C-alpha positions, 0 to 999 in steps of 0.5 A: 439497484443502479449506480454511476461506479460500481467498485470492488475491493475494501482495501486501502485503493478501493476505500480510497477510491470511493470516498473520493467519487462519494465526495464528488457526488457519484452515486458509488457503490463499493462491494468487498468479498469478505470484510473492509481490510481483510486484504493486503492492506492487513497483511502488510507493515501498515508503514505509511512511508516518508520516501526514503526507502525508494530515493534511489531506486524510484524517485517518482513514487518516493516523492509521492510517498513524502507527499501523502504522509504529509497529507494523510498525517493532516486529515487522519491523524489519529491512525498515524503512530506518534513516532518517527522511524530511524532508518540506520545504516552502514558507511556504504556509497548507497547509504550516502547517496540516498541521503544526498538524493533525499535532499534533493527530493526534498524527502525528509531523512534527519541526521542524528548524533548516534550518541543518542539514539544508542541511548534510546535504542542500545540493543543497535548494533555498536558498528553503526555508521549513520542514523537519521529520523524520516516521516516513516511512521506505523499507520492503523491501516483497518481504521484508515479504510474504517474512515474513507467507508464512513466518510464516503456513506455520508456521501451517499456511498453504498457499501456491500461487505460479504458479495461476491461477483459471481458473473459481469455482463456488458451492456450497451450503456455499462455493465450489469453485475450478479453477486450473491445479494442479487444484481447491479447496473453500472456504468464504470466499474473499478477493480482495485482486489490487489492480488485478485484483479485476476479473478474479476477481470477474469469475468469480464474475459480479460486478463491483466499482466502481474507478477505476484510477490509474496512476502513473510513478516514476524512478530515478536515482543518490540526491541525498540520503542520505534521503527527501524530500518535498514539504510541500504539497497531496498531488500529483505529484512529490511524493516522493523516496524513497531506497533504496539509493542510488538516488532513486525520484521519483514519482509521477503520477497517470493514470487507465487503463481496466484494469491491463492499459495500465499503462505509464510515460507518455512524458512523466513523466521530464521532468515530473517532474523539473520538479516536485520540481526546487522542491525539489532542483534537482539531479534536472532534469540527473540521469540517469534510470537507469530507469522503472517504473509501478503501478496503483492501485485506487481505491474507488469508493463505488457497491456496496449491500455496501461496507464504508469507514470515511469520506466521501471518494469523488472521482477522483483525487488526491482519493479516498480512500487509506482501503479498502473489502470488498464481499461479493459474493457471500456470503462471498465479499470483495472487497478494494480500496484502502488503503496498503501501510503499512496492509496489517496492519491491513487484514487484522486487519479482514478476519479479524475479518469471518471470526472473526464469521461463524464466532463464534470469539472468536480475536483478532488477534496480527499486532500484537504477534508479530514477523516472524521473518527 
């Protein structure tokens, strides 16, 4: 089988790119070794960000999140929750600075009367000094990915689940990909496997510089009808995202050597509860129903073929949540970093690169075309 583009990875980035390229008329295949959205996309808070979290640390990402939040809410309202998150906090220089920055960046942060907030969520810490409503809302990430795939298939895209890449051979006119279901030929490769980026890269005799940051989330019966986030400098235990009556509290940020090491840290339960109890005291005594861990592949910037949008390159919490596209070798593109919220935008930029290489004028349609259920 021959395709113009083959994408590896069935998460938010891979499926968004699958849709974009198929809608632009490319013959494209998506290969997923397990099932769609079975990796990092599902092992996250599944929160559609509004941008407030990053207005001071990553203003470009903050603006991208605000814009993409509006786009996803418009094209796929059925996957987005109805209730918007509150950011609450204390009277700190950071909190007031973030609200000023949000106004300048046009990131929604509507200040609320604390009396109304306490009436809605009486279990909040009564010492809180500020509360704002944002556009942050929970998102059904799995359904989002499946809708991307359905849209791509309607445009002629080919989806292969349970397909493992065993070898990649570089040819004069592209690549031959050996899988457990047979061989494929392609001109371009897009490696959107997230933390497993180097599993694919190794088959191309290259290595992508990344930091693997593990985050743990605990799940308990929700003490709030809507998501609550701590308005402070990004740290651990900042977000309590509510999904169908359950509060997802997290995350931690621990550097590990490779994604296969991912496992909920044994200390995380008590630590997350203690930290978020500053905002919602009752979480300390609420039983934990389940725990899971996900891995972020955060971009390091020491690769000569790295394309970037800003200059935040420190490890851990201070490392940018922007994304990188690294070409190595020619016509093989490795995507790292980014957020679930900006997956559609990332796909648009990657597809633009392929169009430029092929001298095609096809424009992105994914920002306006609805994702039909």
